[in-house]
N, C-alpha and C positions, 0 to 999 in steps of 0.2 A: 500637567501644565501649571505653571506658576503664573497667575493672572497679573502679578506685579512685576514680572521679569523685565518688561521694557523700561521701567523706572530706573534700572541699573545703568541705562545709557544716558550720559550727560545731556545730549542733544534732545532726547525725548523729554527729559525732565524740564528743560527750558520751554519746549513746546507745551508741555502739560501745565506748568505754572502760569505761563503767559495767558493761556486760554482760560484758566480758572478765574484770573482777575478780570479778563474781558467779559466773560459770561456773568460774573457777579454784577458788574455794572449794568449789563443788559437786562438781567433779571430785576434789578432794582428799578431801572427805567420803566420796564413794562408794567410792574405792579403800581408804581407811583402814578404814571400817566393814565393807566386804565381807571384807577380809582378817582383820580382828579377829574377826569372827564365825566364819569358817571355822577359824581357828587355835584359837579357844576351844571350839567345839563339835565340830569335825571332820566336819561334815555340810554338803553343798551345799544341803540343804533349808533350813537356817537362813538362808543367804544369799538363797535364793529367797523365803523368807517375809518378810524385811524389805523386799525389792523389792515384793512383792505388797501389803504394807500401805501403802507409800508410794504405789503406783499406785492401790490401792483407794480411797484418800481422794479421788482424782479422780472416781471414779464417784459419790461422795456429793456433791461440790461443783460439778462442771462444769455440771450442769443449771441451777444458779443463777448461775454465773460468767459465762456467755455473756450473759444478759440484763443483768447488772450492767455488763459492758463496753460494752454498747450504750445503757445508760441514764445512766451517770455518767461523768465525765471519766476516760479511760483512764490518764493519767499519775498522777492521784490514787490510783487503785486499785493501780497497780503500786508506788508508793511505800509505800502502806499495807501491801501484802503483803511488801515488803522489811523493813519495821520489825517486823512480826509474826514473820517468820522469824528476824530477828536475836535476838529475845527467846527464841524456842523453841530454836534451835541453841545459844544461850548457856547455856540450862538443861542441854542435853545435855553441853556442855563442863564445866559445874560438877559434874555427876554423875560424869563420867569422872575429873576431877581429885580428887574425893573418895575414889576407890577403884574397885574393879571394879564397873561399873554393872550393875544387874540387867537381864536380857534383856527382861522385860516392859516395863520403863521405856523401853528403847531402842525397842522395837516401838511403844509408844503414842506417844512423841514423834515417831517417824518418820511415823506416820499423820497427826498433827496438822500437822507441817511440810508434808506433802503437800497439806493443805487450802490452805495459803498458796501453794504452787506452782500449784494449780489456779485460783486467782484471778489470779495474776501472768501466766500464759502467754497467755490470751485477750486480756488488757489490753495486754501489751507487743507482741503480734503486730499488733493493730489500730492501736496507736500509731504503728507504722512508716509507715502510710499518711498520718498527719498530720504526720510529720517531713520526709519526702523527697518530691521532685517525682515525678509519675507516670512520666515518661520514664526515671527512674533506678531504678525498682522492681526490675528484674531484677538489676542490679548491687548494689543495696542488700540484696536478699535474699541474694546471695552473701556480702556482707560481714557480714550478720547471722549467717550460718552460721559465718563465721570467728570471730565473738565467742564462739559456743558451743564451737568446736573449739580455739581458742587457749586459752580458759579451761580446758577439760577436759584439753588437752595439758599445760598447766602443772601442773594439779592432779594428773593421773595420774603425772607425772614425780616430783612431790614427795610423793605420798601414802604410798608405801611407806617411803621414808627417814624422813619425819617421824613416822610411826607407830612405826617401830623405835627411833628416837633419842629422841623427845620424848613419845610416847604418844598415845593416842586423844584425850585432852582438848585437846592442842595443835591437833590437826587440826580438831576441832570449833570451837575458839576462832577460828582463822584463817577458817574458813568464815563464822562469825557476823559477823566484822568486814567481810567483803566485801559483805554486804548493806547495811551503812551506806554504803559507797562507791557502790554502785548507786543507793541512794536519793538521795544528794547529787547525783549526775550527772543523774538524772531531774529533780530539783528545779530544776536550773540551765538546762535546755534550754527553748527556745521552740517552740511548735507551733501548728497550726491546730486549736483544740479541737473535739472531736467526742465524743459527739453534741452537737447544738446545744442551747443553754440553752432551757428552757421546759418545758411540761407533757409528761410521758411516761405511757405506759400502765403498768399494773401489771406486775411481773416475770413473773407467770404468763401474762398476755396476750402479753407480748413473747416468751416461750418458745414459746407456741403459734404465734405469727407466724413464728418462725424455722423451726419444723417444717413449717409450711405452705409456706414458701419452698422448702425442699428437696424437698418433695413435688411442687411445680410444676416443679422442675428436677432430675429424677432423674439426669440425666447428671452434674450437679455433685455430687450426693450420692454416686454411685458412684465418681467420680473422687477425691473427698475421702477415701473409705474406702481406695481403692487407694493414695493418697498416704501413708497412715500405716503401711501394712504393713511396709515396710523398717525403719521406726522400732520397730515391735514386735520385729522380729528383733534390732535393735541393742540394745535394752534387755535382752533375754534373753541376748545375747552376753556381757554382764557376768557372768552366772552360769556360762556355759560356759567362759569364759576362766580363771576362778579354778581350776576343776577341771583344765582342760587343762594349765595351767602347773605345777600342783602334782603331778598324778597321771601325766601323760603325759610332759612334759618334765623333771619332777623338779627344778624350780627354785623360787626363793623369791619373797618379796614384791616385791623390786626388779625381778625379771624380769616379774612381773605388771604392775607400774606401767609398765614399758617397753613391754609389749604394748599396753596401753591408750593409751600415748603414740604408738606407731607408727600405730595406727588413727586417732588424732586428727590426725597429720601428713597422712595421706591425705585425711581429711575437710577439713582446713584448706585443702589444695591445691584441693579442689573449689570452695571459696568464691571462688577467683581465676579458675579456668578453666571453671566451669560455664556462665557467661554466654557465654563465647567458644565453648564447645562448641555452644550453642544457635544462635549465629550461623553456625557452620560446617555443621551438619547439620540444624538445625531442632529445634523443641521435642519433637515426637513421636519422632523417631529418637533423640534424646538420652535421653529417658525410658526407652524400651524397651531401648536398648542397654546402659545402665548396670544395668538390672534383670537382664538376661541375664548380664552379667559378675558381678553380685553372687551370683547362684545358683551360677555356676561357682566362685567363691571359697569359698563354704561347702561345696560338694561336694568341693573339693580338700582342705580341712582335714579333712573326714571320711574321705577315702580315701587320701591321700598319707601314706606313713610319716613319723613325727614327725622333724622336722629344724628346728632353731632358725632358720636363715636363711630357709627356705621359709615357716615360720610367720609371721615378721615381714613378709616380702615380700607374702604373700597378705593379711595384715591391712591393709597400706597400701592395696592395691587395693580391698579391701572398704570401707574407710573412705571412699575417694574416691567409689565408686559409690553408697553409701547416702546420703551427704551431697549429692552432685550431684543425685540424684533429688529430695531434699527442697528444694533450692534452686529447681529448675526448676518443680516442682509448686506451691510456695508462690507464686512469681511469677505462675504461670498463674492461681491462685485470686484473686490481687489484681486481675487483669485482668477476671475474669468475675463477681466477687461485689461488689455495691455496698458502700461503706464503712459505711453504716448497718446492714448485716447482718453485717459481718465478725466482730464479737464472738460472736454466736450461732452463726454458721457454723463458725468455728474451734473453738469450745468443743464443738460437736456432733462434729466429727471427732476432737478430743482425747478425748472421752468414749468413742467407739468404740475408739480406740487404747488407752485405759486398760483397758477391758473385755477386749480381746484380750490385752493385756500381762499382766493378772492371771492369766488362764487359762493362758497359755503359761508364765509364770514358776512358777506353782504345779505345773505338770506337768513342767517341764524339770529341776527339782532331783531328784525321784524317778527320772526317766528316766536321768539321769547316774549316780545312785547304783546303779541296777540294771543299767545297760549300761556306758556309758563317756562321756567327753567327746565322742568322735567321734560318738556317737549324738545328742548335742545339736546338733552341726553339721548332721547329716542333717535334723533337725527345722527348723532355721533355713532351710536351702535349700528345704524344702517350703513354708514360710510365704511366702517371697519369690516362689516360683513361683505360688502362689495369687494374690498381688497382681498379678503380671504378667498372668495370665489375666483378672482383673477390669479392669485398665487397657485391655487390648485390646478387651474387650467394650463399653466405654463410649466408645471413641475416636471412632467415627464420629459419634455423637450429640453429643459434647462439642465437636466442631469447629464446630457450628452455634450453640453457646450464646452466644458474645459478642454476637450480634445481639439475642437475646431476654433476656439477663440484665440489660439496662439497666432492665428493670422492677423496681420495688421491691415488697416483699411487700404 
C-alpha cells in the first residue's frame, strides 16, 4: 500500500489542502485562547470552561447535524459552516483588537462557533466517501488525520509566539481567514454527490432511522463509542498540558506551544504509518496495541519525575497512538456503515464524544486545581483504559458485522 496514493487525485488534494489551512487556524486559536485565559485568570477552571462551552454546543447541535448531512449535499453544508465560522471568529478578533475582551463575550462566541463545528464535522467526514475511491479509504483516512495534525502542529507552533508578539486579536484574525481558504477549496472540488437528489423524510424521521440502525447493530454502536474515547482524553489533555507546563515544568507559552506541537508530530506520523501498521499486524492488533501504549504514556507522565526531554518524548508517542487509533477505527467504520447512514452515524458518535468531553473537562480543571497536573494524567489513563475494555467487549461481534451491515436502515 502506498499511503500517499490518494494525493494523486486532484479532488482529494483540494480536500487535503483546505483542511490543513483550516486546522492550522484552529490550532493557533486553541493555544492562544487557552494561554490567554490562564494568564488572565490564573485558573485552569477557566480554560476547562471555555472547552466545555465549545463542546457543549455539539450536544445541542449534533442531533440535528447528522440528519442534515444525510439529507442535504455534504459539500454545501461544510462550505456554509466555514463561512459562518469566518464571521463569528472575525467578531472575536474585532473584540480582541478593540481592547481586553470580556470573558462572557468570549464564552458566548466560543459556544456559537462550536455550533458551526458540529455541522461541519459530520458533513466533512461523510464527504470523504464521495471524494475518494473505496479501495483507498484507509490511506485517505490516514491522510485526513494528517490534515488535522499538520494544521494543529503549525497552529500550536505559532500560537504562543503570535499571542505574545501580536496579541489575541491577530490569532483570531488568522483563524478566521483560514475558514475562507477551506471554503474555497471545497467549492473547487468535484465529487459524487450524496445523498441522491429527490424527496427525503423529515429530519426527525431520519434521526429516528439513524437510532434504529444503531439499535439493530449494537456492535457498531459499541465500537463507535470506543472509537471516540481516546479523543475524549486528547481534548482533556489540552487542559492538563497548560497546567503541567506552567506549574510542574515552570516554563512559558512557547514551551506549551512546543508541547502541543510535539504531540502533533507524533499524530502526523500516524497518518503515514497507521495504514502500514494495519497491513503488518492486522486491524484488531493495531487498535488494541496502540490503546495499551497510550495508557502507558499517560501513566508515565503521571508517575515519572518531571523532565523536559521525557515529557516531549512521551507526548510524541501519545500523539502517534491516539491518532493511529482514530485512523484505523475511522477506516473500519467506512467499511461497515453504508454511505447513506454515515452522517447520522458519525454525528451520533460525535454526540457521545461531546457529552463525555464536557463531563471530563468540567471535572479535570477542579481536579488539577485541588491535586496536580499529574492527577489529570491519571484520569486520562483511566479514561483510555475504559475505552480499551469496551473495544475488547465488542470485538467478537463486530468481526461479523461487515456481512450484515450491507442492510440499510
